[in-house]
N, C-alpha and C positions, 0 to 999 in steps of 0.2 A: 164339313161344309164343302160343297162342290163349287169349284171356281166358276163354272158356267152359271150356276144359280146365283152366286154373289154378284157376278157381272150383270145379270138380268135385273137384280134388285137395285143395283146402283143406277143402271139405265132408267129404271122406272122412277127412282127418286128424282133424277134430273128431269125426266119428262113431266113430273108434277111440280117443278120449281115454281112456276107462276101461281099455282094454287096456294103456295106458302107466302110468296112475297108480292104477288100481284103482277101487273104488267106496267109498262112505262106510263100508260094513260091513267092507271088507277093508283100508281105509287105503291111503295112497299110499306110494311110495318115492321118495327123492330121485333115484335113478338113473332111474327111470321118468319122473319129472317133467322131468329134464334131457334125456332122450331125446325126449320130446314136444316140448319147446322147440326142440330141434335140427331136428326135422321141420319145424316152422313156420319156423325160420330159413332152412332150405334153400329152402322155397317163397318166402319173402320175397326171397331172393337173386336170384330170377328176375325180379323186378319192376324197373321203372325206378327209378333212385336217388331221385327226388323223389316217388314215389308215396305218397299218404297211407295206402294199404292196408298197406304194410310195417309202420310203427309201430303201426297199429291191431291187426294180427294178432299182432304180438309182444307188445303190451300185454295182449291177451286171453290169450295163453299164460302170461305171467307171473302175471296175475291169477288165472287158473284153477288155477294150481299154488301159490297161497297167498302170492304176493309183490306185494301191492297197492302197496308202496313203489316197486317197480321198474316197475309198470304206469303209475302216475300220469304221469311225464314222457313216456312213449310215447303215451298217450292225448292229452295236450296237443299233442304234435308232430303227430299224425295230424290233429287238428282245425285246427291252425295251417296245415297243408299243404292244407287245403280239404276234408277228409273231410266229406261232407254226405249228405243223403238218409237212407235207412234205416240205413246203417252209421254215419253221423254221429250220429243219434239214439241208436243203441246205444252209441256211444263216450261220449256225455254221461251216459247212465244208468250205465254201468260206471265211468266216471271218478268220478261222484258217489259210488258205492258204495265205490270205493277211497279216495276222500278221507275218507269216514266211517271206514273201517277204519284210516286213519292219523291219526285225531284231528282231522280238518278238516271236520267235518260242516257247518259254516256255509258253506264254499265249495261243498259239494255242494248245499245248499239254493239258493244263488244261481245255480248252474248249471242246476238242474232246474226251478226255479219257472217260467221262461219256457216250458218245454216243456208246461206245463198248457194253454197257449193255442196250441200248435202244431197244424198240421193233424192230424186224427185218423188213427190207424193201429193196428195190432195191438200196438204197444208202449205204448199209453196206460196200461194197468194196471201195467206194469213201471215207468213213470215215477212213478206214484202210490205204488207199493209202496216204491221206493227213496227217494223224497222223504219218505215216512212214516218210514222208518228214520232218515234224516238228522235229521228233526224230533225224533224220540224221543231221539236221542243228545244233542240240545240241550235236553232236558227239556220239549219242546213236544208232549207225548203226545196231547192232545186234538186238535190240528191233524192229527197223523199218523193218529190213529184216524178222524177225519173223512174223510181222503183214502182210507183203506182201505175204509171202509164205502161211500163213494161209488163206488169202483171195483167193489166186490163186488155192489152192489145190482142192476145190470142183468143179472147172471148168475143171480140167484135165481129159482126157479120161482114164488114168491109173495113178497109183502112188499116189492116194489121201491119203491113209493111211501113206505112207512113208513121203510125203511132210508135212503132218500135224504133224507127229512125229518130223521131222527135225525142223520145225518151233518152236515147244515147246522146243526142246533141245537147241536152240539158246539162250533162256532166262532162261532155267532151266536145265543145263547140267546133274544134278544128276538123272533126270528121263527120 
């Protein structure tokens, strides 16, 4: 099995996700969700037994079909097996979201907070958005809003400085 071929087939499976489960407007079906997870399981079966990609892809499939409770242990397993880099960061974001969905937002905050200081990449805003949701679930809305405004500010055509200052003032009103 070539790694590139496997990656392309995983990408194709995810690109066809809506064909299995429908869209938000059409709703999903349990059979379609199970069929999609079976496609991912078949791809995972091609990997070495100890690969961190297996539990990661399976976690993503369970998570994307509405089963955060089944995804949590798989994300943890992927990270414990050494999943790192871009997929490792995705796993932390998605695990935090699943933890929040299963009533463990504090664990999500603990997992994602160090990611605020991680090397910058295209997932920075997703880290902040997910962390903001976890904080909001804990009643820490001002901190969450501060993160969201801080993430949004650089994307605005104007008012970047103002929004950045407002974001900071939400959590540090003295400055």
